Biopython code that builds the backbone (N, CA, C, O; Angstrom):
import numpy as np
from Bio.PDB.StructureBuilder import StructureBuilder

atoms = [
    (1, "MET", "N", (-32.552, -77.008, 3.779)),
    (1, "MET", "CA", (-32.223, -77.578, 2.910)),
    (1, "MET", "C", (-30.691, -77.676, 4.066)),
    (1, "MET", "O", (-29.771, -76.912, 3.774)),
    (2, "MET", "N", (-30.522, -78.515, 5.188)),
    (2, "MET", "CA", (-29.394, -78.059, 6.142)),
    (2, "MET", "C", (-27.780, -78.354, 5.604)),
    (2, "MET", "O", (-27.859, -79.194, 4.708)),
    (3, "GLY", "N", (-26.870, -78.101, 5.753)),
    (3, "GLY", "CA", (-25.472, -78.166, 5.228)),
    (3, "GLY", "C", (-24.454, -77.841, 4.533)),
    (3, "GLY", "O", (-24.613, -76.959, 3.689)),
    (4, "LYS", "N", (-23.607, -78.238, 4.637)),
    (4, "LYS", "CA", (-23.220, -77.235, 2.715)),
    (4, "LYS", "C", (-23.571, -78.064, 1.131)),
    (4, "LYS", "O", (-23.346, -79.170, 0.640)),
    (5, "THR", "N", (-24.351, -76.597, 0.658)),
    (5, "THR", "CA", (-24.150, -76.281, -0.547)),
    (5, "THR", "C", (-23.758, -76.402, -1.562)),
    (5, "THR", "O", (-23.364, -75.275, -1.862)),
    (6, "THR", "N", (-23.472, -77.432, -2.846)),
    (6, "THR", "CA", (-22.193, -77.175, -3.489)),
    (6, "THR", "C", (-23.029, -76.377, -4.767)),
    (6, "THR", "O", (-22.199, -76.326, -5.674)),
    (7, "LEU", "N", (-24.014, -75.878, -5.134)),
    (7, "LEU", "CA", (-24.378, -75.378, -5.885)),
    (7, "LEU", "C", (-24.729, -73.420, -5.541)),
    (7, "LEU", "O", (-24.523, -72.821, -4.485)),
    (8, "PRO", "N", (-25.163, -72.989, -6.545)),
    (8, "PRO", "CA", (-25.456, -71.798, -6.274)),
    (8, "PRO", "C", (-26.286, -71.445, -5.130)),
    (8, "PRO", "O", (-26.840, -72.408, -4.600)),
    (9, "GLU", "N", (-26.608, -69.766, -4.385)),
    (9, "GLU", "CA", (-27.737, -69.650, -4.109)),
    (9, "GLU", "C", (-29.104, -69.960, -4.170)),
    (9, "GLU", "O", (-29.610, -68.874, -4.453)),
    (10, "GLY", "N", (-30.187, -70.945, -4.057)),
    (10, "GLY", "CA", (-31.210, -70.405, -4.743)),
    (10, "GLY", "C", (-31.281, -71.969, -5.559)),
    (10, "GLY", "O", (-32.104, -72.262, -6.427)),
    (11, "PHE", "N", (-30.439, -72.658, -5.148)),
    (11, "PHE", "CA", (-30.303, -73.792, -6.118)),
    (11, "PHE", "C", (-30.430, -75.223, -5.214)),
    (11, "PHE", "O", (-30.114, -76.412, -5.260)),
    (12, "SER", "N", (-30.914, -74.535, -4.621)),
    (12, "SER", "CA", (-30.553, -76.235, -3.002)),
    (12, "SER", "C", (-30.884, -77.265, -3.879)),
    (12, "SER", "O", (-29.995, -78.082, -4.117)),
    (13, "GLU", "N", (-32.277, -77.443, -4.561)),
    (13, "GLU", "CA", (-33.694, -78.139, -4.567)),
    (13, "GLU", "C", (-32.939, -78.557, -4.526)),
    (13, "GLU", "O", (-32.620, -79.091, -3.463)),
    (14, "LEU", "N", (-31.781, -78.647, -6.073)),
    (14, "LEU", "CA", (-30.678, -79.380, -6.898)),
    (14, "LEU", "C", (-29.700, -80.386, -6.438)),
    (14, "LEU", "O", (-29.109, -81.305, -7.005)),
    (15, "GLU", "N", (-29.710, -80.064, -5.597)),
    (15, "GLU", "CA", (-28.204, -80.818, -4.563)),
    (15, "GLU", "C", (-28.459, -81.955, -4.643)),
    (15, "GLU", "O", (-27.777, -82.739, -5.303)),
    (16, "ARG", "N", (-29.504, -82.280, -3.979)),
    (16, "ARG", "CA", (-30.185, -84.188, -4.465)),
    (16, "ARG", "C", (-29.064, -84.578, -5.557)),
    (16, "ARG", "O", (-28.043, -85.244, -5.386)),
    (17, "PHE", "N", (-29.614, -83.894, -6.874)),
    (17, "PHE", "CA", (-29.434, -84.517, -8.619)),
    (17, "PHE", "C", (-27.737, -84.046, -8.592)),
    (17, "PHE", "O", (-27.004, -84.439, -9.499)),
    (18, "VAL", "N", (-27.264, -83.280, -7.605)),
    (18, "VAL", "CA", (-25.677, -83.315, -8.545)),
    (18, "VAL", "C", (-24.524, -84.691, -8.460)),
    (18, "VAL", "O", (-23.345, -84.450, -8.718)),
    (19, "PRO", "N", (-24.986, -86.262, -8.049)),
    (19, "PRO", "CA", (-24.073, -87.050, -7.946)),
    (19, "PRO", "C", (-24.623, -88.099, -8.381)),
    (19, "PRO", "O", (-24.525, -89.295, -8.103)),
    (20, "ASP", "N", (-25.310, -87.410, -9.212)),
    (20, "ASP", "CA", (-26.116, -88.810, -10.450)),
    (20, "ASP", "C", (-25.978, -87.677, -11.479)),
    (20, "ASP", "O", (-25.097, -88.098, -12.228)),
    (21, "TRP", "N", (-26.371, -86.448, -11.936)),
    (21, "TRP", "CA", (-26.578, -86.078, -12.933)),
    (21, "TRP", "C", (-25.260, -84.217, -13.272)),
    (21, "TRP", "O", (-25.596, -83.451, -14.176)),
    (22, "ALA", "N", (-24.467, -84.018, -12.742)),
    (22, "ALA", "CA", (-23.991, -82.995, -12.568)),
    (22, "ALA", "C", (-22.847, -83.880, -13.366)),
    (22, "ALA", "O", (-23.275, -84.942, -13.818)),
    (23, "VAL", "N", (-22.296, -83.766, -13.460)),
    (23, "VAL", "CA", (-21.158, -85.078, -14.690)),
    (23, "VAL", "C", (-20.526, -83.817, -16.387)),
    (23, "VAL", "O", (-21.149, -83.372, -17.351)),
    (24, "THR", "N", (-19.168, -83.710, -15.969)),
    (24, "THR", "CA", (-18.761, -82.835, -16.961)),
    (24, "THR", "C", (-18.147, -83.215, -18.369)),
    (24, "THR", "O", (-17.184, -82.645, -18.882)),
    (25, "HIS", "N", (-19.014, -84.503, -19.031)),
    (25, "HIS", "CA", (-18.684, -84.613, -20.760)),
    (25, "HIS", "C", (-20.138, -84.943, -20.771)),
    (25, "HIS", "O", (-21.022, -85.220, -19.960)),
    (26, "SER", "N", (-20.010, -84.809, -21.871)),
    (26, "SER", "CA", (-21.485, -85.356, -22.530)),
    (26, "SER", "C", (-21.651, -87.139, -22.644)),
    (26, "SER", "O", (-22.414, -88.086, -22.456)),
    (27, "ALA", "N", (-20.845, -86.897, -22.918)),
    (27, "ALA", "CA", (-21.447, -88.959, -23.326)),
    (27, "ALA", "C", (-21.660, -89.313, -22.241)),
    (27, "ALA", "O", (-22.453, -90.255, -22.218)),
    (28, "ASP", "N", (-20.888, -88.600, -20.121)),
    (28, "ASP", "CA", (-21.888, -89.070, -19.744)),
    (28, "ASP", "C", (-22.824, -88.627, -19.487)),
    (28, "ASP", "O", (-23.432, -89.255, -18.621)),
    (29, "ARG", "N", (-23.416, -87.542, -19.940)),
    (29, "ARG", "CA", (-24.339, -87.431, -19.629)),
    (29, "ARG", "C", (-25.157, -87.907, -19.996)),
    (29, "ARG", "O", (-26.159, -87.913, -19.280)),
    (30, "ALA", "N", (-25.227, -88.911, -21.977)),
    (30, "ALA", "CA", (-26.130, -89.844, -22.395)),
    (30, "ALA", "C", (-26.196, -90.846, -21.904)),
    (30, "ALA", "O", (-27.134, -91.544, -22.291)),
    (31, "ALA", "N", (-25.172, -91.497, -20.713)),
    (31, "ALA", "CA", (-24.550, -92.338, -21.235)),
    (31, "ALA", "C", (-25.651, -92.619, -18.839)),
    (31, "ALA", "O", (-26.248, -93.664, -18.578)),
    (32, "ARG", "N", (-25.592, -92.052, -18.322)),
    (32, "ARG", "CA", (-26.696, -91.495, -17.518)),
    (32, "ARG", "C", (-28.338, -91.494, -17.865)),
    (32, "ARG", "O", (-29.354, -91.862, -17.276)),
    (33, "ARG", "N", (-28.080, -90.990, -18.912)),
    (33, "ARG", "CA", (-29.487, -91.057, -19.356)),
    (33, "ARG", "C", (-30.384, -92.346, -19.618)),
    (33, "ARG", "O", (-31.538, -92.569, -19.252)),
    (34, "LEU", "N", (-29.258, -93.346, -20.570)),
    (34, "LEU", "CA", (-29.337, -93.924, -20.851)),
    (34, "LEU", "C", (-29.571, -95.366, -19.597)),
    (34, "LEU", "O", (-30.039, -96.412, -20.047)),
    (35, "ASP", "N", (-29.319, -95.308, -18.535)),
    (35, "ASP", "CA", (-28.422, -96.079, -17.492)),
    (35, "ASP", "C", (-29.726, -95.789, -16.036)),
    (35, "ASP", "O", (-29.580, -96.424, -14.992)),
    (36, "SER", "N", (-30.758, -94.915, -16.177)),
    (36, "SER", "CA", (-31.316, -93.986, -15.204)),
    (36, "SER", "C", (-32.878, -94.472, -15.746)),
    (36, "SER", "O", (-33.463, -94.569, -16.824)),
    (37, "THR", "N", (-33.081, -94.641, -14.728)),
    (37, "THR", "CA", (-34.734, -95.556, -14.895)),
    (37, "THR", "C", (-35.209, -94.355, -15.039)),
    (37, "THR", "O", (-34.582, -93.325, -14.790)),
    (38, "SER", "N", (-36.975, -94.462, -15.679)),
    (38, "SER", "CA", (-37.794, -93.762, -15.804)),
    (38, "SER", "C", (-38.097, -92.631, -14.297)),
    (38, "SER", "O", (-38.713, -91.655, -14.723)),
    (39, "GLU", "N", (-38.006, -92.580, -13.722)),
    (39, "GLU", "CA", (-38.852, -92.231, -12.379)),
    (39, "GLU", "C", (-36.948, -91.557, -11.728)),
    (39, "GLU", "O", (-36.649, -90.900, -10.731)),
    (40, "GLU", "N", (-36.466, -91.877, -12.357)),
    (40, "GLU", "CA", (-35.386, -91.669, -12.122)),
    (40, "GLU", "C", (-35.064, -89.527, -12.621)),
    (40, "GLU", "O", (-35.091, -88.462, -12.005)),
    (41, "ARG", "N", (-34.786, -90.012, -14.121)),
    (41, "ARG", "CA", (-34.944, -89.005, -15.594)),
    (41, "ARG", "C", (-36.335, -88.351, -15.347)),
    (41, "ARG", "O", (-36.410, -87.324, -16.020)),
    (42, "GLU", "N", (-37.913, -88.671, -14.332)),
    (42, "GLU", "CA", (-39.108, -88.118, -14.113)),
    (42, "GLU", "C", (-37.972, -87.456, -13.022)),
    (42, "GLU", "O", (-36.919, -87.784, -13.569)),
    (43, "ALA", "N", (-37.780, -87.079, -12.397)),
    (43, "ALA", "CA", (-37.889, -86.516, -10.428)),
    (43, "ALA", "C", (-36.926, -85.996, -11.124)),
    (43, "ALA", "O", (-37.485, -85.035, -11.651)),
    (44, "PHE", "N", (-35.359, -85.995, -11.634)),
    (44, "PHE", "CA", (-34.770, -85.033, -12.257)),
    (44, "PHE", "C", (-35.594, -83.667, -12.940)),
    (44, "PHE", "O", (-35.450, -82.448, -12.855)),
    (45, "PHE", "N", (-36.373, -84.432, -13.539)),
    (45, "PHE", "CA", (-36.384, -83.056, -14.911)),
    (45, "PHE", "C", (-36.975, -82.414, -13.921)),
    (45, "PHE", "O", (-36.638, -81.346, -13.410)),
    (46, "TYR", "N", (-38.294, -83.428, -13.546)),
    (46, "TYR", "CA", (-38.966, -82.096, -12.517)),
    (46, "TYR", "C", (-39.407, -81.030, -11.986)),
    (46, "TYR", "O", (-40.365, -80.258, -11.929)),
    (47, "ALA", "N", (-37.155, -81.511, -11.174)),
    (47, "ALA", "CA", (-36.981, -80.833, -10.217)),
    (47, "ALA", "C", (-35.273, -79.183, -10.850)),
    (47, "ALA", "O", (-34.623, -78.274, -10.334)),
    (48, "ALA", "N", (-35.450, -79.871, -12.179)),
    (48, "ALA", "CA", (-34.530, -79.112, -12.259)),
    (48, "ALA", "C", (-34.948, -78.096, -13.560)),
    (48, "ALA", "O", (-34.408, -76.991, -13.589)),
    (49, "ASN", "N", (-35.957, -78.483, -14.690)),
    (49, "ASN", "CA", (-36.957, -77.698, -15.116)),
    (49, "ASN", "C", (-37.473, -76.688, -14.804)),
    (49, "ASN", "O", (-37.352, -75.640, -15.439)),
    (50, "ASP", "N", (-38.530, -76.912, -13.157)),
    (50, "ASP", "CA", (-38.742, -75.454, -12.657)),
    (50, "ASP", "C", (-38.361, -74.562, -12.201)),
    (50, "ASP", "O", (-38.907, -73.509, -11.870)),
    (51, "LEU", "N", (-36.040, -75.385, -12.068)),
    (51, "LEU", "CA", (-35.371, -73.493, -11.832)),
    (51, "LEU", "C", (-34.790, -73.706, -12.827)),
    (51, "LEU", "O", (-33.607, -73.503, -12.553)),
    (52, "ALA", "N", (-34.903, -74.086, -14.158)),
    (52, "ALA", "CA", (-33.850, -74.227, -15.561)),
    (52, "ALA", "C", (-33.844, -72.354, -16.367)),
    (52, "ALA", "O", (-32.868, -71.945, -16.996)),
    (53, "ALA", "N", (-35.242, -71.421, -16.117)),
    (53, "ALA", "CA", (-35.202, -70.101, -16.074)),
    (53, "ALA", "C", (-34.080, -69.363, -15.134)),
    (53, "ALA", "O", (-32.942, -69.057, -15.487)),
    (54, "PRO", "N", (-34.569, -69.192, -14.089)),
    (54, "PRO", "CA", (-33.570, -68.985, -13.364)),
    (54, "PRO", "C", (-32.181, -69.197, -12.929)),
    (54, "PRO", "O", (-31.374, -68.342, -12.564)),
    (55, "ALA", "N", (-32.018, -70.555, -13.031)),
    (55, "ALA", "CA", (-30.927, -70.984, -13.808)),
    (55, "ALA", "C", (-29.851, -70.998, -15.689)),
    (55, "ALA", "O", (-28.836, -71.501, -16.170)),
    (56, "LEU", "N", (-30.494, -70.481, -15.913)),
    (56, "LEU", "CA", (-29.528, -69.870, -17.538)),
    (56, "LEU", "C", (-30.104, -69.007, -17.351)),
    (56, "LEU", "O", (-30.897, -69.020, -18.293)),
    (57, "ALA", "N", (-30.436, -67.727, -16.460)),
    (57, "ALA", "CA", (-29.746, -66.242, -15.982)),
    (57, "ALA", "C", (-28.907, -66.547, -15.552)),
    (57, "ALA", "O", (-28.095, -66.742, -16.457)),
    (58, "LEU", "N", (-28.359, -66.818, -14.338)),
    (58, "LEU", "CA", (-27.834, -67.138, -13.991)),
    (58, "LEU", "C", (-26.230, -67.462, -14.156)),
    (58, "LEU", "O", (-25.214, -67.246, -13.497)),
    (59, "LEU", "N", (-26.554, -68.082, -15.362)),
    (59, "LEU", "CA", (-25.220, -68.738, -15.923)),
    (59, "LEU", "C", (-25.110, -67.942, -17.003)),
    (59, "LEU", "O", (-23.947, -67.826, -17.389)),
    (60, "ASP", "N", (-25.903, -67.364, -17.614)),
    (60, "ASP", "CA", (-25.556, -66.089, -19.185)),
    (60, "ASP", "C", (-25.230, -64.910, -18.747)),
    (60, "ASP", "O", (-25.030, -63.949, -19.489)),
    (61, "SER", "N", (-25.106, -64.874, -16.822)),
    (61, "SER", "CA", (-24.416, -63.442, -16.633)),
    (61, "SER", "C", (-22.981, -63.612, -16.431)),
    (61, "SER", "O", (-22.384, -63.167, -15.451)),
    (62, "LYS", "N", (-22.486, -64.216, -17.307)),
    (62, "LYS", "CA", (-20.785, -63.976, -16.432)),
    (62, "LYS", "C", (-20.523, -65.190, -17.763)),
    (62, "LYS", "O", (-21.274, -66.164, -17.814)),
    (63, "PRO", "N", (-19.468, -65.024, -18.735)),
    (63, "PRO", "CA", (-18.578, -64.937, -19.318)),
    (63, "PRO", "C", (-17.990, -67.055, -18.536)),
    (63, "PRO", "O", (-17.641, -67.546, -17.462)),
    (64, "LEU", "N", (-18.334, -67.700, -20.492)),
    (64, "LEU", "CA", (-18.303, -69.710, -19.283)),
    (64, "LEU", "C", (-16.665, -69.561, -18.712)),
    (64, "LEU", "O", (-16.489, -69.999, -17.575)),
    (65, "ALA", "N", (-15.969, -69.222, -19.121)),
    (65, "ALA", "CA", (-14.235, -69.332, -18.167)),
    (65, "ALA", "C", (-14.926, -68.792, -16.656)),
    (65, "ALA", "O", (-15.275, -69.426, -15.661)),
    (66, "GLU", "N", (-14.942, -67.677, -16.904)),
    (66, "GLU", "CA", (-15.098, -66.940, -14.926)),
    (66, "GLU", "C", (-16.443, -67.807, -14.182)),
    (66, "GLU", "O", (-16.864, -67.530, -13.059)),
    (67, "LEU", "N", (-17.096, -69.084, -15.206)),
    (67, "LEU", "CA", (-18.124, -69.455, -13.993)),
    (67, "LEU", "C", (-17.607, -70.204, -12.185)),
    (67, "LEU", "O", (-16.584, -69.594, -11.874)),
    (68, "ASP", "N", (-17.809, -70.768, -11.555)),
    (68, "ASP", "CA", (-17.165, -70.385, -9.593)),
    (68, "ASP", "C", (-17.385, -72.264, -10.332)),
    (68, "ASP", "O", (-17.760, -72.618, -11.450)),
    (69, "GLU", "N", (-16.821, -73.341, -8.734)),
    (69, "GLU", "CA", (-16.773, -74.328, -9.101)),
    (69, "GLU", "C", (-18.703, -74.467, -8.860)),
    (69, "GLU", "O", (-19.367, -74.854, -9.821)),
    (70, "ALA", "N", (-19.115, -74.259, -8.075)),
    (70, "ALA", "CA", (-20.746, -74.570, -7.860)),
    (70, "ALA", "C", (-21.341, -73.570, -9.582)),
    (70, "ALA", "O", (-22.567, -73.675, -9.602)),
    (71, "GLU", "N", (-21.121, -73.196, -10.158)),
    (71, "GLU", "CA", (-21.946, -72.726, -10.921)),
    (71, "GLU", "C", (-20.936, -73.525, -12.621)),
    (71, "GLU", "O", (-21.326, -73.731, -13.771)),
    (72, "THR", "N", (-19.951, -73.689, -12.111)),
    (72, "THR", "CA", (-20.336, -74.869, -13.285)),
    (72, "THR", "C", (-20.716, -76.134, -13.002)),
    (72, "THR", "O", (-20.506, -76.814, -14.007)),
    (73, "ARG", "N", (-21.521, -77.279, -11.463)),
    (73, "ARG", "CA", (-22.088, -77.906, -11.277)),
    (73, "ARG", "C", (-23.513, -77.327, -11.691)),
    (73, "ARG", "O", (-24.418, -78.148, -11.541)),
    (74, "LEU", "N", (-23.965, -75.874, -12.263)),
    (74, "LEU", "CA", (-25.271, -75.508, -12.363)),
    (74, "LEU", "C", (-25.468, -76.061, -13.209)),
    (74, "LEU", "O", (-26.267, -76.980, -13.391)),
    (75, "MET", "N", (-24.556, -75.441, -14.057)),
    (75, "MET", "CA", (-24.268, -76.084, -15.072)),
    (75, "MET", "C", (-24.735, -77.636, -15.815)),
    (75, "MET", "O", (-25.723, -77.963, -16.473)),
    (76, "GLN", "N", (-23.390, -78.454, -15.312)),
    (76, "GLN", "CA", (-23.751, -79.080, -15.945)),
    (76, "GLN", "C", (-24.551, -80.052, -15.289)),
    (76, "GLN", "O", (-24.798, -81.215, -15.608)),
    (77, "LEU", "N", (-24.921, -79.358, -14.298)),
    (77, "LEU", "CA", (-27.048, -80.187, -14.293)),
    (77, "LEU", "C", (-27.810, -79.560, -15.462)),
    (77, "LEU", "O", (-28.512, -80.332, -16.115)),
    (78, "MET", "N", (-27.784, -78.590, -15.732)),
    (78, "MET", "CA", (-28.397, -77.966, -17.312)),
    (78, "MET", "C", (-27.906, -79.126, -17.716)),
    (78, "MET", "O", (-27.914, -80.025, -16.875)),
    (79, "LEU", "N", (-27.502, -79.351, -18.712)),
    (79, "LEU", "CA", (-26.880, -79.467, -19.995)),
    (79, "LEU", "C", (-26.846, -81.328, -19.147)),
    (79, "LEU", "O", (-26.048, -82.100, -19.679)),
    (80, "SER", "N", (-27.423, -81.718, -18.310)),
    (80, "SER", "CA", (-27.687, -82.578, -18.448)),
    (80, "SER", "C", (-29.773, -82.759, -18.589)),
    (80, "SER", "O", (-30.355, -83.659, -19.194)),
    (81, "LEU", "N", (-30.372, -81.698, -17.888)),
    (81, "LEU", "CA", (-31.683, -81.789, -18.491)),
    (81, "LEU", "C", (-31.505, -82.014, -19.492)),
    (81, "LEU", "O", (-31.540, -83.168, -19.919)),
    (82, "ALA", "N", (-31.250, -80.977, -20.216)),
    (82, "ALA", "CA", (-31.224, -81.423, -21.870)),
    (82, "ALA", "C", (-30.943, -82.945, -22.680)),
    (82, "ALA", "O", (-31.252, -83.463, -23.753)),
    (83, "HIS", "N", (-30.324, -83.225, -21.712)),
    (83, "HIS", "CA", (-30.394, -84.403, -22.372)),
    (83, "HIS", "C", (-31.997, -85.570, -22.365)),
    (83, "HIS", "O", (-32.601, -86.164, -23.258)),
    (84, "VAL", "N", (-32.166, -85.457, -20.991)),
    (84, "VAL", "CA", (-33.171, -85.821, -19.761)),
    (84, "VAL", "C", (-34.831, -85.229, -20.757)),
    (84, "VAL", "O", (-35.712, -85.942, -21.237)),
    (85, "ALA", "N", (-34.740, -84.072, -20.758)),
    (85, "ALA", "CA", (-36.121, -82.624, -21.927)),
    (85, "ALA", "C", (-36.796, -84.217, -22.584)),
    (85, "ALA", "O", (-37.840, -84.793, -22.277)),
    (86, "LEU", "N", (-35.497, -84.679, -23.792)),
    (86, "LEU", "CA", (-36.032, -85.381, -25.072)),
    (86, "LEU", "C", (-36.593, -86.734, -24.470)),
    (86, "LEU", "O", (-37.386, -87.269, -25.245)),
    (87, "ALA", "N", (-36.364, -87.502, -23.162)),
    (87, "ALA", "CA", (-36.727, -88.698, -22.474)),
    (87, "ALA", "C", (-38.245, -88.256, -21.735)),
    (87, "ALA", "O", (-39.151, -89.006, -21.372)),
    (88, "VAL", "N", (-38.179, -87.141, -21.679)),
    (88, "VAL", "CA", (-38.926, -87.579, -20.271)),
    (88, "VAL", "C", (-40.498, -86.592, -21.797)),
    (88, "VAL", "O", (-41.543, -87.176, -22.084)),
    (89, "GLU", "N", (-40.230, -85.608, -22.212)),
    (89, "GLU", "CA", (-40.841, -84.508, -22.717)),
    (89, "GLU", "C", (-41.006, -86.082, -24.118)),
    (89, "GLU", "O", (-41.759, -87.049, -24.000)),
    (90, "ILE", "N", (-40.339, -85.892, -24.921)),
    (90, "ILE", "CA", (-40.365, -86.131, -26.834)),
    (90, "ILE", "C", (-40.881, -87.857, -25.892)),
    (90, "ILE", "O", (-41.938, -88.080, -25.303)),
    (91, "GLN", "N", (-39.489, -88.943, -26.109)),
    (91, "GLN", "CA", (-39.878, -90.054, -26.245)),
    (91, "GLN", "C", (-41.114, -90.725, -25.058)),
    (91, "GLN", "O", (-41.943, -91.634, -25.098)),
    (92, "GLY", "N", (-40.664, -89.663, -24.004)),
    (92, "GLY", "CA", (-41.715, -90.825, -23.079)),
    (92, "GLY", "C", (-41.903, -91.966, -22.822)),
    (92, "GLY", "O", (-40.884, -92.655, -22.867)),
    (93, "ASP", "N", (-42.737, -92.429, -22.584)),
    (93, "ASP", "CA", (-42.599, -94.795, -22.581)),
    (93, "ASP", "C", (-41.819, -94.741, -23.901)),
    (93, "ASP", "O", (-41.203, -93.741, -23.532)),
    (94, "ASP", "N", (-41.437, -94.913, -24.843)),
    (94, "ASP", "CA", (-40.554, -95.083, -25.453)),
    (94, "ASP", "C", (-38.945, -94.824, -26.203)),
    (94, "ASP", "O", (-38.303, -95.104, -27.215)),
    (95, "GLU", "N", (-38.804, -93.759, -24.337)),
    (95, "GLU", "CA", (-37.523, -94.016, -24.505)),
    (95, "GLU", "C", (-37.198, -95.021, -24.114)),
    (95, "GLU", "O", (-36.180, -94.516, -23.640)),
    (96, "SER", "N", (-37.083, -96.217, -23.803)),
    (96, "SER", "CA", (-36.113, -97.492, -23.349)),
    (96, "SER", "C", (-36.330, -98.110, -24.833)),
    (96, "SER", "O", (-35.275, -98.679, -25.113)),
    (97, "ARG", "N", (-37.202, -98.231, -25.842)),
    (97, "ARG", "CA", (-36.324, -98.421, -26.707)),
    (97, "ARG", "C", (-36.006, -97.967, -27.469)),
    (97, "ARG", "O", (-35.551, -98.772, -28.282)),
    (98, "HIS", "N", (-35.941, -96.866, -27.819)),
    (98, "HIS", "CA", (-34.801, -95.484, -28.558)),
    (98, "HIS", "C", (-33.562, -95.612, -27.252)),
    (98, "HIS", "O", (-33.124, -94.479, -27.056)),
    (99, "ALA", "N", (-33.233, -96.115, -26.799)),
    (99, "ALA", "CA", (-32.211, -96.287, -25.709)),
    (99, "ALA", "C", (-31.606, -97.698, -26.355)),
    (99, "ALA", "O", (-30.591, -98.005, -25.730)),
    (100, "VAL", "N", (-31.799, -98.303, -27.024)),
    (100, "VAL", "CA", (-31.634, -100.145, -27.207)),
    (100, "VAL", "C", (-30.057, -98.999, -28.546)),
    (100, "VAL", "O", (-28.848, -98.938, -28.325)),
    (101, "GLY", "N", (-30.788, -98.392, -29.661)),
    (101, "GLY", "CA", (-30.775, -97.981, -30.748)),
    (101, "GLY", "C", (-29.109, -96.852, -30.213)),
    (101, "GLY", "O", (-28.011, -96.970, -30.757)),
    (102, "ALA", "N", (-29.455, -95.815, -29.003)),
    (102, "ALA", "CA", (-28.477, -94.999, -28.420)),
    (102, "ALA", "C", (-27.527, -95.149, -28.230)),
    (102, "ALA", "O", (-26.648, -94.447, -28.729)),
    (103, "ARG", "N", (-27.192, -96.568, -27.066)),
    (103, "ARG", "CA", (-26.193, -96.948, -26.779)),
    (103, "ARG", "C", (-25.236, -97.088, -28.264)),
    (103, "ARG", "O", (-24.114, -96.592, -28.161)),
    (104, "HIS", "N", (-25.412, -97.414, -28.970)),
    (104, "HIS", "CA", (-24.566, -97.309, -30.346)),
    (104, "HIS", "C", (-23.671, -96.295, -30.777)),
    (104, "HIS", "O", (-22.523, -96.188, -31.208)),
    (105, "MET", "N", (-24.849, -95.453, -30.432)),
    (105, "MET", "CA", (-24.126, -93.759, -31.029)),
    (105, "MET", "C", (-22.913, -93.690, -29.897)),
    (105, "MET", "O", (-23.086, -94.047, -28.732)),
    (106, "THR", "N", (-21.639, -93.169, -30.425)),
    (106, "THR", "CA", (-20.709, -92.989, -29.232)),
    (106, "THR", "C", (-20.392, -91.667, -29.532)),
    (106, "THR", "O", (-20.519, -91.217, -30.671)),
    (107, "ILE", "N", (-19.923, -90.909, -28.436)),
    (107, "ILE", "CA", (-19.528, -89.477, -28.183)),
    (107, "ILE", "C", (-19.096, -89.011, -27.871)),
    (107, "ILE", "O", (-19.282, -88.500, -26.767)),
    (108, "THR", "N", (-17.828, -88.753, -28.884)),
    (108, "THR", "CA", (-16.155, -88.778, -28.589)),
    (108, "THR", "C", (-16.242, -87.316, -27.317)),
    (108, "THR", "O", (-16.000, -87.329, -26.110)),
    (109, "ARG", "N", (-16.680, -86.194, -28.209)),
    (109, "ARG", "CA", (-16.468, -85.130, -28.361)),
    (109, "ARG", "C", (-17.306, -84.135, -28.222)),
    (109, "ARG", "O", (-17.608, -83.807, -29.369)),
    (110, "ALA", "N", (-17.882, -83.430, -27.434)),
    (110, "ALA", "CA", (-19.108, -82.103, -27.386)),
    (110, "ALA", "C", (-18.230, -81.067, -27.097)),
    (110, "ALA", "O", (-17.248, -81.071, -26.356)),
    (111, "SER", "N", (-18.773, -80.051, -27.872)),
    (111, "SER", "CA", (-18.785, -78.304, -28.010)),
    (111, "SER", "C", (-18.858, -77.564, -25.938)),
    (111, "SER", "O", (-18.248, -76.711, -25.294)),
    (112, "ALA", "N", (-19.768, -78.373, -25.720)),
    (112, "ALA", "CA", (-19.607, -78.199, -23.986)),
    (112, "ALA", "C", (-18.954, -79.094, -23.038)),
    (112, "ALA", "O", (-19.103, -79.321, -21.837)),
    (113, "ASP", "N", (-18.151, -79.548, -23.994)),
    (113, "ASP", "CA", (-17.240, -79.860, -22.766)),
    (113, "ASP", "C", (-15.637, -79.174, -22.502)),
    (113, "ASP", "O", (-14.919, -78.308, -23.001)),
    (114, "PRO", "N", (-15.615, -79.830, -21.766)),
    (114, "PRO", "CA", (-14.183, -78.572, -21.167)),
    (114, "PRO", "C", (-12.624, -79.412, -21.885)),
    (114, "PRO", "O", (-12.407, -80.489, -22.441)),
    (115, "ARG", "N", (-11.958, -78.452, -21.567)),
    (115, "ARG", "CA", (-10.961, -78.500, -23.698)),
    (115, "ARG", "C", (-9.995, -79.328, -22.662)),
    (115, "ARG", "O", (-8.951, -79.838, -23.066)),
]
sb = StructureBuilder()
sb.init_structure("model")
sb.init_model(0)
sb.init_chain("A")
sb.init_seg("    ")
for serial, (resi, resn, name, xyz) in enumerate(atoms, 1):
    if name == "N":
        sb.init_residue(resn, " ", resi, " ")
    sb.init_atom(name, np.array(xyz, "f"), 0.0, 1.0, " ", f" {name:<3s}", serial, name[0])
structure = sb.get_structure()
């Protein structure tokens, strides 16, 4: 990839997903999942899932408060991956049916949200 990357070295393959999936709050990640198409979810899932182990190793290497901006973006992508993995791996073709009920569940705050 040419140009500036907003993710740590080694994760440039995920750069194209940053605008849509690197979101700050859990409620926004859930909304993005519900508003995305199956093609968008699957493209993100298969790209991010392949890099999940090295991403988590990097993120686990220092305290949360010491993550820089690029590492924070990577963490946000991994948190979105957790939302999307349920849709892709478990719900599959039933995701749209489950999304109807999920739209009525409001996330007010999650432990991963910034304070």
